[in-house]
Each structure stands twice: as structure tokens, then as C-alpha cells.
RODO-2510 file (C-alpha; in nm, 4 decimals, decimal comma):
residues 440
     n   res          X          Y          Z
     1     x     0,0113    -0,0217    -0,0129
     2     x     0,2445     0,2162     0,0582
     3     x     0,6561     0,2591     0,2235
     4     x     0,5404     0,2448     0,5392
     5     x     0,4217    -0,1108     0,5527
     6     x     0,6368    -0,2812     0,3595
     7     x     0,7623    -0,4843     0,6457
     8     x     0,3547    -0,5039     0,6945
     9     x     0,2153    -0,6497     0,3273
    10     x    -0,0762    -0,6149     0,2725
    11     x    -0,3632    -0,8873     0,1186
    12     x    -0,6409    -0,7629     0,0740
    13     x    -0,8995    -0,4174     0,2120
    14     x    -1,2105    -0,4303     0,2871
    15     x    -1,4698    -0,1391     0,3919
    16     x    -1,8086    -0,0730     0,5591
    17     x    -1,9406     0,2781     0,6804
    18     x    -2,1176     0,2998     1,1019
    19     x    -2,3145     0,5543     1,1395
    20     x    -2,3653     0,6339     1,4713
    21     x    -2,7761     0,8112     1,5628
    22     x    -2,8026     1,0762     1,8392
    23     x    -3,1157     1,1130     1,9732
    24     x    -3,3036     1,4461     2,1026
    25     x    -3,2899     1,4411     2,4847
    26     x    -3,6347     1,2269     2,5811
    27     x    -3,7291     1,0638     2,2507
    28     x    -3,7472     0,6711     2,2953
    29     x    -3,5526     0,4555     2,0192
    30     x    -3,7955     0,2431     1,9923
    31     x    -4,0110     0,4917     1,8189
    32     x    -3,7185     0,4503     1,5181
    33     x    -3,6601     0,1013     1,5173
    34     x    -3,6724    -0,0871     1,1752
    35     x    -4,0323    -0,1321     1,1811
    36     x    -4,1615     0,1615     1,2492
    37     x    -4,2313     0,4219     1,0311
    38     x    -3,9708     0,7519     1,1423
    39     x    -3,7186     0,3548     1,1507
    40     x    -3,8048     0,3252     0,8102
    41     x    -3,7051     0,6648     0,6742
    42     x    -3,4127     0,6834     0,9082
    43     x    -3,2601     0,3490     0,7600
    44     x    -3,3851     0,4247     0,3578
    45     x    -3,1984     0,8071     0,4202
    46     x    -2,8551     0,5506     0,5418
    47     x    -2,8556     0,3077     0,2768
    48     x    -2,6370     0,2856     0,0287
    49     x    -2,8852     0,3681    -0,2998
    50     x    -2,7956     0,0008    -0,5339
    51     x    -2,7587    -0,2398    -0,1951
    52     x    -3,0058    -0,1622     0,0530
    53     x    -3,0425    -0,4481     0,2244
    54     x    -2,6640    -0,4172     0,3806
    55     x    -2,8173    -0,1576     0,6017
    56     x    -2,8310    -0,3721     0,9255
    57     x    -2,8786    -0,2136     1,2903
    58     x    -2,6102    -0,3306     1,5512
    59     x    -2,4423    -0,5491     1,2753
    60     x    -2,1172    -0,5548     1,1306
    61     x    -2,0359    -0,7528     0,8496
    62     x    -1,6398    -0,7947     0,9745
    63     x    -1,7027    -0,8866     1,3047
    64     x    -2,0616    -1,1083     1,2907
    65     x    -1,9830    -1,2749     0,9204
    66     x    -1,9117    -1,5915     1,0680
    67     x    -2,2382    -1,6215     1,2771
    68     x    -2,4725    -1,5155     0,9721
    69     x    -2,6370    -1,8521     0,9065
    70     x    -2,7376    -1,6916     0,5132
    71     x    -2,6541    -1,3800     0,3833
    72     x    -2,8858    -1,1060     0,2871
    73     x    -2,7182    -0,9780    -0,0849
    74     x    -2,4999    -1,2036    -0,3107
    75     x    -2,2788    -0,8513    -0,1501
    76     x    -2,2448    -1,0062     0,2015
    77     x    -2,2229    -1,3609     0,0585
    78     x    -1,8596    -1,2393    -0,1015
    79     x    -1,7913    -1,0920     0,2734
    80     x    -1,9809    -1,3607     0,4464
    81     x    -1,7096    -1,6590     0,2536
    82     x    -1,4172    -1,4123     0,3119
    83     x    -1,3918    -1,3835     0,6899
    84     x    -1,4577    -1,6875     0,7014
    85     x    -1,1010    -1,7935     0,5433
    86     x    -0,9292    -1,5859     0,7649
    87     x    -0,8437    -1,8768     1,0221
    88     x    -0,7352    -1,6742     1,3096
    89     x    -0,7204    -1,3798     1,4985
    90     x    -0,3468    -1,2212     1,3678
    91     x    -0,4242    -1,2826     1,0091
    92     x    -0,6491    -0,9719     1,0644
    93     x    -0,6889    -0,6201     1,2115
    94     x    -1,0690    -0,3985     1,2087
    95     x    -0,9689    -0,0397     1,2264
    96     x    -1,2135     0,2197     1,2401
    97     x    -1,1229     0,5827     1,2147
    98     x    -1,3989     0,8404     1,2362
    99     x    -1,4709     1,2427     1,3157
   100     x    -1,3279     1,3742     1,5921
   101     x    -1,5641     1,3909     1,8632
   102     x    -1,4845     1,7287     2,0662
   103     x    -1,6981     1,9099     1,7294
   104     x    -2,0104     1,8207     1,5258
   105     x    -1,8934     1,7505     1,1570
   106     x    -1,9882     1,8812     0,8098
   107     x    -2,1537     1,5796     0,7970
   108     x    -2,3946     1,5460     1,0714
   109     x    -2,5044     1,9054     0,9775
   110     x    -2,6645     1,8453     0,6908
   111     x    -2,7708     1,4858     0,8130
   112     x    -2,9762     1,6715     1,0598
   113     x    -3,1301     1,8625     0,7855
   114     x    -3,1862     1,5821     0,6412
   115     x    -3,3617     1,4074     0,8930
   116     x    -3,5548     1,7456     0,9594
   117     x    -3,6717     1,7737     0,5822
   118     x    -3,8116     1,3682     0,5948
   119     x    -4,0436     1,4535     0,8540
   120     x    -3,8489     1,2638     1,1511
   121     x    -3,8848     1,6168     1,3094
   122     x    -3,6105     1,7392     1,6051
   123     x    -3,5955     1,3169     1,7331
   124     x    -3,2174     1,3172     1,5731
   125     x    -2,9712     1,4999     1,6760
   126     x    -2,6286     1,3980     1,5743
   127     x    -2,4870     1,1724     1,3028
   128     x    -2,1046     1,0808     1,2579
   129     x    -2,0203     0,8581     1,0109
   130     x    -1,6872     0,6488     1,0328
   131     x    -1,5460     0,4320     0,8166
   132     x    -1,4185     0,0658     0,9312
   133     x    -1,0766    -0,1245     0,7371
   134     x    -1,0779    -0,5106     0,7573
   135     x    -0,7183    -0,5100     0,6623
   136     x    -0,5994    -0,8827     0,6001
   137     x    -0,2428    -0,9252     0,6356
   138     x     0,0048    -1,0994     0,4221
   139     x     0,1023    -1,3041     0,6819
   140     x    -0,0011    -1,3633     1,0619
   141     x     0,2072    -1,1445     1,2433
   142     x     0,2594    -1,0829     1,6735
   143     x     0,0412    -0,8786     1,8918
   144     x     0,3542    -0,6532     1,9387
   145     x     0,4050    -0,6001     1,5636
   146     x     0,0645    -0,6199     1,4635
   147     x    -0,0364    -0,3001     1,7077
   148     x     0,2726    -0,1151     1,5020
   149     x     0,1152    -0,2199     1,1733
   150     x    -0,2153    -0,1315     1,2598
   151     x    -0,1392     0,2238     1,4278
   152     x     0,1233     0,2448     1,0324
   153     x    -0,2154     0,1857     0,9115
   154     x    -0,3957     0,4147     1,0299
   155     x    -0,1691     0,6855     1,0152
   156     x    -0,2204     0,6475     0,5905
   157     x    -0,6099     0,6072     0,6238
   158     x    -0,7278     0,9427     0,8292
   159     x    -0,6416     1,2998     0,8994
   160     x    -0,5490     1,3787     1,2664
   161     x    -0,6866     1,7171     1,2575
   162     x    -1,0416     1,6002     1,1587
   163     x    -1,0531     1,2784     1,2504
   164     x    -0,9707     0,9891     1,5807
   165     x    -0,8992     0,6244     1,5827
   166     x    -1,2034     0,4574     1,6790
   167     x    -1,0299     0,1921     1,9249
   168     x    -1,3530     0,0166     2,0646
   169     x    -1,7576     0,1401     1,9220
   170     x    -1,8779     0,4327     2,0589
   171     x    -2,2076     0,4266     2,2994
   172     x    -2,1890     0,7980     2,3308
   173     x    -2,0990     1,1364     2,1725
   174     x    -1,9392     1,2354     2,5325
   175     x    -2,0424     1,4754     2,7696
   176     x    -1,9931     1,8385     2,6475
   177     x    -1,6727     1,9523     2,7216
   178     x    -1,7275     2,2614     3,0197
   179     x    -1,5414     2,5847     2,8641
   180     x    -1,2603     2,6715     3,0088
   181     x    -1,2620     3,0490     3,1767
   182     x    -1,1574     3,3335     3,0907
   183     x    -0,7880     3,4152     3,1641
   184     x    -0,6143     3,6924     3,1118
   185     x    -0,2372     3,8237     3,0003
   186     x    -0,0853     4,0247     3,2244
   187     x     0,1197     4,3293     3,0167
   188     x     0,0578     4,5851     3,3119
   189     x     0,2933     4,4048     3,4858
   190     x     0,5421     4,2177     3,2192
   191     x     0,4837     4,4281     2,9543
   192     x     0,5244     4,3401     2,5762
   193     x     0,7088     3,9463     2,7016
   194     x     0,3763     3,8656     2,8192
   195     x     0,1672     3,9217     2,4591
   196     x     0,4542     3,7849     2,2568
   197     x     0,4380     3,4537     2,4537
   198     x     0,0788     3,4548     2,4552
   199     x     0,1509     3,5285     2,0655
   200     x     0,3144     3,1440     2,0110
   201     x     0,1869     2,9843     2,2621
   202     x    -0,1382     3,0450     2,0545
   203     x    -0,0375     3,0760     1,7041
   204     x    -0,2261     3,4468     1,6781
   205     x     0,1117     3,5274     1,4330
   206     x     0,1599     3,9102     1,6498
   207     x     0,4168     4,0590     1,4384
   208     x     0,6529     4,3600     1,6781
   209     x     0,3924     4,6362     1,5242
   210     x     0,1002     4,4827     1,6943
   211     x     0,2742     4,3922     1,9761
   212     x     0,4471     4,6940     2,0462
   213     x     0,0671     4,8820     1,9202
   214     x    -0,1634     4,6991     2,1906
   215     x     0,1150     4,6529     2,4520
   216     x     0,0828     5,0573     2,4614
   217     x    -0,3397     5,0515     2,4111
   218     x    -0,4010     4,8208     2,7188
   219     x    -0,0858     4,9837     2,9410
   220     x    -0,0646     5,2928     2,8543
   221     x    -0,3746     5,4052     2,7274
   222     x    -0,6353     5,1315     2,8491
   223     x    -0,4988     5,0915     3,1423
   224     x    -0,5439     4,6875     3,2500
   225     x    -0,4759     4,3445     3,1319
   226     x    -0,6252     4,2006     2,7927
   227     x    -0,8290     3,9079     2,8314
   228     x    -0,7452     3,6157     2,5757
   229     x    -1,0316     3,6440     2,4020
   230     x    -0,9891     3,9992     2,3381
   231     x    -0,5690     3,8971     2,1736
   232     x    -0,8677     3,5925     1,9774
   233     x    -1,0543     3,8635     1,7638
   234     x    -0,7820     4,1168     1,7240
   235     x    -0,5426     3,8394     1,6036
   236     x    -0,9173     3,7410     1,3555
   237     x    -1,0862     4,0735     1,2924
   238     x    -0,7560     4,2847     1,3113
   239     x    -0,5182     4,1039     1,0750
   240     x    -0,4176     4,2161     0,7475
   241     x    -0,6717     3,9905     0,6069
   242     x    -0,9548     4,1888     0,7441
   243     x    -0,8117     4,5625     0,7818
   244     x    -0,5218     4,5603     0,4327
   245     x    -0,3061     4,7208     0,6768
   246     x    -0,0478     4,7424     0,3640
   247     x    -0,2356     4,7984     0,0975
   248     x    -0,4297     5,0433     0,3119
   249     x    -0,1889     5,2301     0,4725
   250     x     0,0368     5,4629     0,4148
   251     x     0,3504     5,4352     0,2369
   252     x     0,7051     5,5978     0,3535
   253     x     1,0300     5,5067     0,1452
   254     x     1,3124     5,6193     0,1622
   255     x     1,2174     5,8368     0,4948
   256     x     0,9307     5,9769     0,1707
   257     x     0,5818     5,9482     0,2655
   258     x     0,4267     5,8957    -0,0872
   259     x     0,0829     6,0553    -0,1467
   260     x    -0,0894     5,7156    -0,3143
   261     x    -0,1235     5,4202    -0,1257
   262     x    -0,0992     5,0952    -0,2623
   263     x    -0,4939     5,0745    -0,3027
   264     x    -0,5391     5,3881    -0,3719
   265     x    -0,2941     5,3170    -0,7069
   266     x    -0,5108     5,0180    -0,8168
   267     x    -0,8176     5,1720    -0,7730
   268     x    -0,6976     5,4977    -0,9592
   269     x    -0,6577     5,2510    -1,2706
   270     x    -1,0585     5,2513    -1,3100
   271     x    -1,1969     5,6111    -1,4711
   272     x    -1,4785     5,6631    -1,3705
   273     x    -1,7240     5,8777    -1,5973
   274     x    -1,4935     5,7947    -1,9188
   275     x    -1,5671     5,6329    -2,2727
   276     x    -1,3230     5,3474    -2,1309
   277     x    -1,5278     5,2950    -1,8155
   278     x    -1,7293     4,9686    -1,8296
   279     x    -1,7046     4,8563    -1,4066
   280     x    -1,9944     4,7811    -1,1996
   281     x    -1,8949     4,7078    -0,9287
   282     x    -1,5004     4,6985    -0,8157
   283     x    -1,3172     4,7363    -0,4926
   284     x    -1,5734     4,6571    -0,3302
   285     x    -1,8706     4,3997    -0,2304
   286     x    -1,7577     4,0499    -0,2884
   287     x    -1,6380     4,0092    -0,6840
   288     x    -1,5995     4,2711    -0,9805
   289     x    -1,8866     4,3440    -1,2226
   290     x    -1,8513     4,5115    -1,5786
   291     x    -2,0908     4,6140    -1,8065
   292     x    -2,2921     4,3671    -2,0115
   293     x    -2,5121     4,3857    -2,2787
   294     x    -2,9451     4,3317    -2,3243
   295     x    -3,0547     3,9111    -2,3242
   296     x    -3,3094     3,6999    -2,3885
   297     x    -3,3869     3,5514    -2,1019
   298     x    -3,6261     3,2508    -2,0055
   299     x    -3,7854     3,2911    -1,6771
   300     x    -4,0560     2,9974    -1,5197
   301     x    -4,4000     3,0599    -1,5441
   302     x    -4,4823     2,9081    -1,1875
   303     x    -4,1676     2,9971    -0,8433
   304     x    -4,3188     2,6737    -0,6874
   305     x    -4,4173     2,4048    -0,8924
   306     x    -4,3240     2,2232    -1,2662
   307     x    -4,4240     2,4403    -1,5688
   308     x    -4,2579     2,5170    -1,9136
   309     x    -4,0464     2,8213    -1,9598
   310     x    -4,1029     3,1238    -2,1469
   311     x    -3,8833     3,4195    -2,2624
   312     x    -3,9487     3,7698    -2,1486
   313     x    -3,8698     4,0651    -2,2171
   314     x    -3,4686     4,1467    -2,2921
   315     x    -3,2886     4,3398    -1,9564
   316     x    -2,9053     4,3862    -1,9268
   317     x    -2,6844     4,0769    -1,7266
   318     x    -2,3914     4,1705    -1,6325
   319     x    -2,0892     3,9298    -1,6374
   320     x    -1,8422     3,8642    -1,2804
   321     x    -1,5624     3,7287    -1,1652
   322     x    -1,4585     3,5990    -0,8473
   323     x    -1,1743     3,3795    -0,6758
   324     x    -1,1202     3,2153    -0,3494
   325     x    -0,7719     3,0855    -0,2345
   326     x    -0,8394     2,8348     0,0541
   327     x    -0,4272     2,7715     0,0648
   328     x    -0,3593     2,6759     0,4024
   329     x    -0,7417     2,5296     0,4968
   330     x    -0,6952     2,2840     0,2054
   331     x    -0,2701     2,1867     0,2922
   332     x    -0,3919     2,0461     0,6156
   333     x    -0,7387     1,9061     0,5696
   334     x    -0,8119     1,9110     0,1749
   335     x    -1,1942     1,7957     0,1977
   336     x    -1,3016     2,0546     0,4085
   337     x    -1,1126     2,3078     0,2972
   338     x    -1,1875     2,2292    -0,0507
   339     x    -1,5467     2,2604     0,0442
   340     x    -1,5395     2,6011     0,2252
   341     x    -1,3150     2,7122    -0,0221
   342     x    -1,5473     2,6453    -0,3386
   343     x    -1,8446     2,7272    -0,1049
   344     x    -1,6931     3,0315    -0,0093
   345     x    -1,6697     3,0887    -0,4100
   346     x    -2,0449     3,0063    -0,5010
   347     x    -2,1110     3,2386    -0,1699
   348     x    -1,8878     3,5185    -0,2244
   349     x    -2,1350     3,5098    -0,5936
   350     x    -2,4816     3,4984    -0,4664
   351     x    -2,4318     3,7822    -0,1925
   352     x    -2,3110     4,0443    -0,4707
   353     x    -2,5146     4,3573    -0,5521
   354     x    -2,8834     4,2563    -0,5016
   355     x    -2,7649     3,8748    -0,5536
   356     x    -2,6146     3,7070    -0,8738
   357     x    -2,6420     3,3339    -1,0619
   358     x    -2,3552     3,1157    -0,9995
   359     x    -2,2759     2,9831    -1,3793
   360     x    -1,9884     2,8261    -1,3453
   361     x    -1,6295     2,7643    -1,2142
   362     x    -1,2795     2,6366    -1,2493
   363     x    -1,0646     2,4855    -0,9546
   364     x    -0,6648     2,4913    -0,9805
   365     x    -0,4425     2,2933    -0,7639
   366     x    -0,0684     2,3574    -0,7013
   367     x     0,1234     2,1360    -0,5206
   368     x     0,4556     2,0112    -0,4376
   369     x     0,6115     1,6458    -0,5367
   370     x     0,3097     1,4583    -0,6772
   371     x     0,5771     1,1493    -0,6094
   372     x     0,2888     0,9030    -0,7970
   373     x     0,4153     0,4956    -0,7196
   374     x     0,6387     0,3461    -1,0020
   375     x     0,6154     0,7003    -1,2057
   376     x     0,9077     0,9528    -0,9995
   377     x     1,0392     1,2564    -1,1920
   378     x     1,3580     1,2989    -1,2318
   379     x     1,2938     1,6559    -0,9893
   380     x     1,1465     1,4461    -0,7063
   381     x     1,4668     1,4535    -0,5013
   382     x     1,5331     1,2740    -0,2376
   383     x     1,3202     1,4384     0,0992
   384     x     1,5012     1,5306     0,3631
   385     x     1,4787     1,3646     0,7220
   386     x     1,6038     1,5668     0,9515
   387     x     1,4586     1,5543     1,3096
   388     x     1,1317     1,3153     1,1250
   389     x     0,9830     1,6319     1,0478
   390     x     0,9574     1,4772     0,6496
   391     x     0,7713     1,1062     0,5821
   392     x     0,6371     1,0000     0,2607
   393     x     0,7199     1,3317     0,0401
   394     x     0,5584     1,5404     0,3065
   395     x     0,5168     1,7819     0,5871
   396     x     0,4193     1,6042     0,8772
   397     x     0,0186     1,6721     0,9093
   398     x    -0,0095     1,7967     0,5689
   399     x    -0,0535     1,5817     0,2910
   400     x     0,1202     1,4976    -0,0024
   401     x     0,1019     1,6633    -0,3298
   402     x    -0,0983     1,3742    -0,4669
   403     x    -0,3486     1,3344    -0,2020
   404     x    -0,4182     1,7217    -0,1835
   405     x    -0,5126     1,6784    -0,5323
   406     x    -0,6959     1,3839    -0,5325
   407     x    -0,9190     1,4310    -0,2608
   408     x    -0,9177     1,8105    -0,3499
   409     x    -1,0561     1,7630    -0,6637
   410     x    -1,3039     1,5201    -0,5529
   411     x    -1,4315     1,7370    -0,2862
   412     x    -1,4809     2,0575    -0,5247
   413     x    -1,6902     1,8085    -0,7718
   414     x    -1,9047     1,7035    -0,5164
   415     x    -1,9283     2,1457    -0,3918
   416     x    -2,0100     2,2058    -0,7229
   417     x    -2,2714     1,8871    -0,7966
   418     x    -2,4615     2,0410    -0,4783
   419     x    -2,5060     2,4348    -0,6245
   420     x    -2,6114     2,3018    -1,0369
   421     x    -2,3071     2,4943    -1,0929
   422     x    -2,0692     2,3323    -1,4066
   423     x    -1,6807     2,3059    -1,3672
   424     x    -1,5188     2,4171    -1,6710
   425     x    -1,1596     2,3990    -1,6449
   426     x    -0,9184     2,2278    -1,3954
   427     x    -0,5440     2,2709    -1,4117
   428     x    -0,2501     2,1600    -1,1725
   429     x     0,1167     2,3081    -1,1403
   430     x     0,3674     2,1261    -0,8847
   431     x     0,6779     2,2274    -0,7954
   432     x     0,9204     2,1060    -0,5266
   433     x     1,2781     2,2050    -0,3999
   434     x     1,4757     1,9263    -0,3601
   435     x     1,6662     2,0443    -0,0330
   436     x     1,4284     2,2701     0,2642
   437     x     1,7532     2,4069     0,4683
   438     x     1,5094     2,6254     0,6738
   439     x     1,3848     2,3582     0,8878
   440     x     1,6930     2,1906     1,0233
***
């Protein structure tokens, strides 16, 4: 499967999905049993479209296959036969991967909304989906080596930031954690050093100017210590991303203050009131819009039922273009990163002016070396391994380029399908340096 598992060859891998459903307080589980109307609805929602008979409550096709008297379908019979061939526990492992329990996943949010729309009311409050792997090892392995093999396999198939290994099937999502009490940063007593230490511990990325400015603000102007909540807020809402201090700030070059900011220099390229002015929206709102032309429109005869489309009078339609980058989120977790990146672009279009229509989109991937097995490229040099930070051609905690591109592409396509938006262009650029002295 991958180089880290070369000492533990795998014969085969089977997967099954496990859905954990949490009911609202006071709801009797019997009201959603398989024989009730609500239970049948829930089972229909969770079942695989082409194999609904494989959806069984409280039964794993891996662990209970040998005890099954008869298979419910041809697919299950394959699993039963394969499980019966496994003679010893040392030849197989069952590894379950699911979302972290400390937060509700995006999948659960969508699933609960669908349940409410399908007459289940507020009975279902959380639905999480886990993936269970039945790994058939090529040869029997001892317990100590098996632990290593299972942990190595688990590291390859899950994202530590958003997922975790379930050592046993879940019986509860746990007690919601109590929020920590608000803490203050002792800036008045320790000065700028206290704020710098908090920035490093919390990952706030305050630069020297931020530290000096905020220290003066609280010590001299406000005469009190800031709370953790306040410095988190300042790191986000007062950041370059939100405020554009650099592009909107004064430019002083060689001691001389320039009359224009970088933003003003760019904005001045649009000259209002001239023949060349074709800009409708620029440098405000979520997208840019240029002047369009009158077009014939087809509109539905009814807004709430099926019906024919009819041609209406010609109206001006203005072309719109927007972009969204999601480098860091996609690098850490490609699926949710691509979801929020694509979703953000679609949202920006719909929030432009009084509302625009999303017609089509593109998707781009700029990643590192792909390291395709059996297809090594000449510029893909051996990655440095000092300190154990590099493994499999990627930085620890980050996806490699091949995983990033594959998962990102799948999720972008899913997100576009949800909104009925075409993808007209994909492109990928990949590059990497053979050594990174700055990590040593």
C-alpha cells in the first residue's frame, strides 16, 4: 500500500460504513426502530442506494459474518465467505476511523437537516459517519508487531486534525466539554514579553508592530490587562486579511511619504465617467462586475411548481468574476478545505449586489511533488528527513501533493454538484525543491 507498510504486506482491504445516530433528550429509541415509520425513513436515508439490504442496525459485516446463517445479498455473501477464510485473529485487523468527537462534523449538520426535512422532526440531533477497515495481512503477525502495523495503517488513512481512531465502537459522543474560564494576559506587569508569549502559545502570529501597538493600547491607554478572548479577536478581525493594513497604509520609501497607498494606486486605474469605464462593481462587495449587454431570458412560469419556461423582455446581464484561495485549510485537510474554498466562491457570487447567479467555475491545484508510485520524475529528489519532520514526501501534519489534489478534486466536484454549477476548467501546477535548509 505504501512504503511505511513494506514490513507488513497486505493481502486485501474491505471497508464498511458505520453511522452513529444521537437522538434528542427524551426520545424513545423504539420510535425509530426498523418496524416504525420513522425508523424506515432513517434506514432509507442511511442505506446505500444500490445495496439497501446491507444496512443493518447494530451489526458489523466484518465481526459478525462468521455467525451469519445466511447472507442477505450477493455482496454480503462475498464478505461472509472471505471472513470465514480468515482462520486466525493474527491474520486480520479491524480499524475504525471517524470524526473527532469534540465537534460536530459538517456531514452531521447536513444529515440532521435532511432528517428534519424528511419528517423526522427534531428527534435526530447528530449523525456521524465512521469508516471501518478490514485489513487482511499477507502473513500472521504477532501482537506487538500488529499494534505497530495497525497504527501505521491508521496514520495513512485518516487526517489527525479532523479524524481519530475509534478503538471500540462508540456508545456515546461524550459529555460536551465545559468551556475554560477566561484568562488575562499580564501585560501591565510583564509588558510586551507577556503578549509575545501568548502569541507564540496560541499561534496568533503577532508581528513586532502588533506587539508594540497592543501593549501600548492596554498598558497606557486602557490601563488594564487584555483577556484571551480579546487577543484572539484582535488577531483575526484586526489582521492584514481583514484590515489590509499593508495595502491600505501609508507608504514611506527612503523616508519620504508617498501620496497614494497601494490600494489607491490600483483603484485609480478605473477612471469613472469616461468612455473606457465599463466597471459596475470594483473594490467593494465580494466580486467584480463589468458592464454587460441586453439578453433574452427564459424564466419559469411558476416559482413553486413544475411548468414551462417562457421568454421575457430583454434585460441587461452583467458578467461577474470572483476568486477564492484556500491554501492553508486545503493543505491541512483537503476535503473541508476544498469545501469551504469552493463554497466561499459560490457564496461570494450570490452575495454580490442584490444577488447574482453562479454559472460556472474553475478549480486549480498548486501542490508539491506528486510522488506517484512507479512514476518517479527526475526532479523529485530525495526528501530531507532530519528531526523526523519529513515522511512520505510531505511535511508532518500536511497532505502530500497527490493526496491533496485527489481529495480536493473530489470535494470540489461534489460541492459544484450540490449547487448545480459546472466546472469548466481544472489545472494543476506541482513543484518542489529537493532540500529545505530552513527546517533543519
